[in-house]
MIMIDREN-42852 format. One record per residue (C-alpha): residue number from 1; residue in three letters; x, y, z. Coordinates in steps of 0.2 Angstrom, whole numbers, plus 5000, padded with zeros to 4 digits. Example, Ala and Ser with C-alpha at 12.3 -4.5 7.8 and 13.67 -1.06 7.14 Angstrom:
BEGIN
R / resi / resn / px / py / pz
R / 1 / ALA / 5062 / 4978 / 5039
R / 2 / SER / 5068 / 4995 / 5036
//
This chain:
BEGIN
R / resi / resn / px / py / pz
R / 1 / MET / 4900 / 4876 / 5192
R / 2 / PRO / 4910 / 4871 / 5207
R / 3 / ILE / 4923 / 4858 / 5206
R / 4 / ARG / 4918 / 4842 / 5215
R / 5 / TRP / 4925 / 4825 / 5219
R / 6 / TYR / 4911 / 4812 / 5219
R / 7 / GLY / 4915 / 4797 / 5229
R / 8 / PRO / 4926 / 4794 / 5245
R / 9 / ALA / 4942 / 4804 / 5247
R / 10 / ASN / 4956 / 4791 / 5245
R / 11 / PRO / 4973 / 4799 / 5245
R / 12 / GLU / 4981 / 4783 / 5238
R / 13 / ASP / 4970 / 4784 / 5222
R / 14 / PRO / 4980 / 4791 / 5208
R / 15 / ILE / 4965 / 4800 / 5200
R / 16 / TYR / 4961 / 4808 / 5216
R / 17 / ARG / 4979 / 4814 / 5218
R / 18 / HIS / 4979 / 4821 / 5201
R / 19 / PHE / 4962 / 4830 / 5204
R / 20 / SER / 4970 / 4838 / 5220
R / 21 / ARG / 4985 / 4844 / 5210
R / 22 / ILE / 4973 / 4852 / 5197
R / 23 / VAL / 4964 / 4861 / 5211
R / 24 / ASN / 4980 / 4867 / 5218
R / 25 / LEU / 4985 / 4873 / 5201
R / 26 / THR / 4969 / 4883 / 5198
R / 27 / LEU / 4970 / 4891 / 5216
R / 28 / HIS / 4988 / 4896 / 5212
R / 29 / ALA / 4983 / 4904 / 5196
R / 30 / GLY / 4969 / 4913 / 5204
R / 31 / VAL / 4980 / 4920 / 5218
R / 32 / PHE / 4993 / 4925 / 5205
R / 33 / ALA / 4980 / 4934 / 5194
R / 34 / ALA / 4973 / 4943 / 5209
R / 35 / ILE / 4989 / 4949 / 5217
R / 36 / ASN / 4998 / 4953 / 5202
R / 37 / SER / 4984 / 4963 / 5194
R / 38 / GLY / 4982 / 4972 / 5210
R / 39 / LEU / 5000 / 4976 / 5211
R / 40 / TRP / 5001 / 4982 / 5193
R / 41 / PHE / 4985 / 4993 / 5196
R / 42 / VAL / 4993 / 5001 / 5212
R / 43 / GLN / 5009 / 5004 / 5202
R / 44 / GLY / 5000 / 5012 / 5188
R / 45 / MET / 4990 / 5023 / 5200
R / 46 / ARG / 5003 / 5030 / 5212
R / 47 / HIS / 5019 / 5020 / 5217
R / 48 / PRO / 5031 / 5015 / 5204
R / 49 / TRP / 5040 / 4999 / 5209
R / 50 / GLY / 5055 / 4994 / 5198
R / 51 / HIS / 5056 / 4976 / 5202
R / 52 / LEU / 5038 / 4972 / 5199
R / 53 / ALA / 5041 / 4965 / 5182
R / 54 / TRP / 5054 / 4953 / 5189
R / 55 / PHE / 5042 / 4948 / 5203
R / 56 / THR / 5029 / 4944 / 5190
R / 57 / ASP / 5040 / 4935 / 5178
R / 58 / ILE / 5047 / 4924 / 5192
R / 59 / TRP / 5030 / 4920 / 5199
R / 60 / PHE / 5023 / 4916 / 5182
R / 61 / THR / 5038 / 4904 / 5179
R / 62 / LEU / 5034 / 4895 / 5195
R / 63 / LEU / 5016 / 4894 / 5189
R / 64 / VAL / 5021 / 4887 / 5172
R / 65 / VAL / 5033 / 4874 / 5181
R / 66 / GLN / 5018 / 4868 / 5192
R / 67 / LEU / 5008 / 4866 / 5176
R / 68 / ILE / 5021 / 4856 / 5168
R / 69 / THR / 5022 / 4845 / 5183
R / 70 / VAL / 5004 / 4843 / 5184
R / 71 / ILE / 5003 / 4837 / 5166
R / 72 / ALA / 5018 / 4826 / 5168
R / 73 / GLN / 5011 / 4817 / 5183
R / 74 / ARG / 4994 / 4814 / 5176
R / 75 / PRO / 4989 / 4796 / 5179
R / 76 / GLY / 4989 / 4784 / 5164
R / 77 / ARG / 4976 / 4771 / 5160
R / 78 / THR / 4980 / 4755 / 5169
R / 79 / GLU / 4966 / 4745 / 5162
R / 80 / PRO / 4954 / 4747 / 5148
R / 81 / VAL / 4937 / 4755 / 5152
R / 82 / ALA / 4924 / 4741 / 5153
R / 83 / THR / 4909 / 4744 / 5143
R / 84 / THR / 4892 / 4737 / 5149
R / 85 / PRO / 4880 / 4732 / 5136
R / 86 / THR / 4864 / 4741 / 5135
R / 87 / HIS / 4854 / 4726 / 5134
R / 88 / PRO / 4858 / 4708 / 5138
R / 89 / PRO / 4864 / 4696 / 5125
R / 90 / GLN / 4851 / 4686 / 5116
R / 91 / ARG / 4850 / 4667 / 5118
R / 92 / ASP / 4845 / 4656 / 5104
R / 93 / GLN / 4829 / 4647 / 5108
R / 94 / PRO / 4829 / 4628 / 5104
//
C-alpha cells in the first residue's frame, strides 16, 4: 500500500512535517538496507573489505539517530479530538 498524504500539502502543518520526516526515514532505511546488503554480498563473493563493518556501524548509528529525532519531534495533540454525534440530540416535545 503506497504512503499518501490526503489533503493540501502545507509545510507549516506540524502533522505534514512529521509525515515528511517519517517518509524520509523510511527512504533512508531502504537505501541503507539495499546498499549494505549489496556491499556485504560482494564482499562475501570476491572482495574482502576490512572497513565494511565500520561503514555499516556508522551508517546504522546515523539511521538510529534519525529515528530518535523523528520520534522526539512528533507533534503532540494541541486540542482534543472533537467527536460528532451519530444522531442529533432529541428535543422534548411539549
